[in-house]
N, C-alpha and C positions, 0 to 999 in steps of 0.2 A: 504494500500500500504506500502511496505517496504521503508526504508530510501533511498535505491538505485534506487527506481522505482517511477517515477513521475506519470505514468499512463499506462494503459494496454488496448489493443484492446478488450480483453475479457470483461472488465468492460463496454466498449461502446457497444459491441454486446448485453450484457444483458440489458443495459439501453434502447437500441434501440428496442429490442424485436422482431426483424425480422430476425436476423442472416445474414444480408446483409453486408459482410465485406467491400465492395466497399463504401457503404454509412457510415458505422460506423467508418471507418478510416479517413474520411475527416477532422473532427476537429483537431485531433492530427497531421494528415499529413500536414495541413496548417501551424501549428505552427512549425513543423520540417522543412518544406520548407523555412519558414521565417528565422529560425535559420541558415540554410545552407547559405542563401543569405546574412545574417548579419555576417557570419563567426563566429558563436557562437557554432559550432559543433567541436568535437574532431578531431584531426589529424588522429587518428586511424579509425574513422568512414569515413572520407574522403578517406583515402587510401584503405579501404576495399570496397568502393563503388565509385571509381573515376569517372567512366563513368556516373553513375546515378547522381552524384553530379553536374557534368558539364551539363548534360541534364536539371537538375532542374534550374540551373543558367541561362540557355538559354530558359527556359520555354517550354522545349520539354517533360518534365516529371514533376510530382508533388511530394511534400513531402510525400503524401500518398504512392507512389511507394517505396520510401526509407523506410518508416515506415514498410510496409509489408515485404520488402526485409530484414529488420533488425529483424524480428520476431514478430512485432506487439506491442512492448513495448517501452515506452519512458523511458530510463534508464539514470542515471547520467553519466555513462561512455560514453554516446553518445555526451556529450557536453564538451566544454573546460571550464576553470575556469570562464570566463566571462559569458558563457551560464548558467553554474550552479548557479552563483550568481544571475542572473536574475530569473531563474526558481525557485530557492529556495524561493525567495521573492514573485513571481507573480503567479506561476502555480496553486495554490489552488483556485484562483478566475477566472481562464481562461474560464472554461465552462460557468460560469455566464455571463461573458462578451460576449462570443460567442453567447449564447442564446439571450442576449440583442441586439446584432447586427443583428442576422439572424432570431430570433423568436423561438418559442417553437418547431417548426418542424425542428430543426437544423440538424437532420439526413437526411433530404430531400434536403439539400443544395448541389448543383452541385459543383464538384471540377473544377472550371473554374478560369481563370486568373482574371476575374472581381471580383469574390468572394474572391479569394486570396488577391487581392489588398485591399479590405475592411478590412480584418483581419490584413494584414501586416501593414497597416497604423495605426491601433489601437495598435498593438504590439509595433511598433516603438515608438508611443507616450507614451506607458507605460514604455518602456525602458528609454526614455528621462526623463519622469516624475520621475522615481525612481532615476536616476542618478542626477537629479537636486535638489532632496529633501533629501539629505543625513541626515538631522536631523531626519526626520521621519524614514528613513531606519535605522538610528543608534539605535533608541529605539526599533524598530521591530526586529533588528538583533543583540542584545546584545552589542550595542555600537560600532560596527565596521564600520558602514556607508557603503552604497552601493558601492560607488566608491572605497573605500578601499578594499572591498571584490572582486571587479573586477580586482584588481591588476594594474600593470603598463603595461598591454598589449596595443596593438594598439587601440582597442575600448575604453578601459578605459582612455587612454591619449586623444583620440579625444573627448570623452564626458567631460572630465575635462576641456579641452579648451573651449568647447561650453558653459559650465555652470558656468564659472567663471565670 
């Protein structure tokens, strides 16, 4: 993957081996839906997909729909600085966590609110863990610390208050 690309639906289609876009897009889509709900996506992505973003927030659509509408790739430009800081640190282990939560048949997982809730709780825990453990983050990210990389945005300020 390039530095600007976190993941690609093409990669998951090959890994799945069945060519089923609806199933192969669920893992990345759940992460993208969570990022929408946590306000970790870029303003450009929100503006380009306003109705779909609102539908995701009201659980009338899923992140999979937004992923497919956006071309099937998770790109850095889709996320705001807080989202990029989190994904830069966490995304390389996302599929391992997804498989641990849902099992080896992870591409058979239905795109339901119940399954989304399982991964969303896990992702939120990872976000909070990384925000609360800036010494670990600082060694992993060249001394900058996770909260410092998140900047002074609303989420960064909220997490700073929570973890002091």
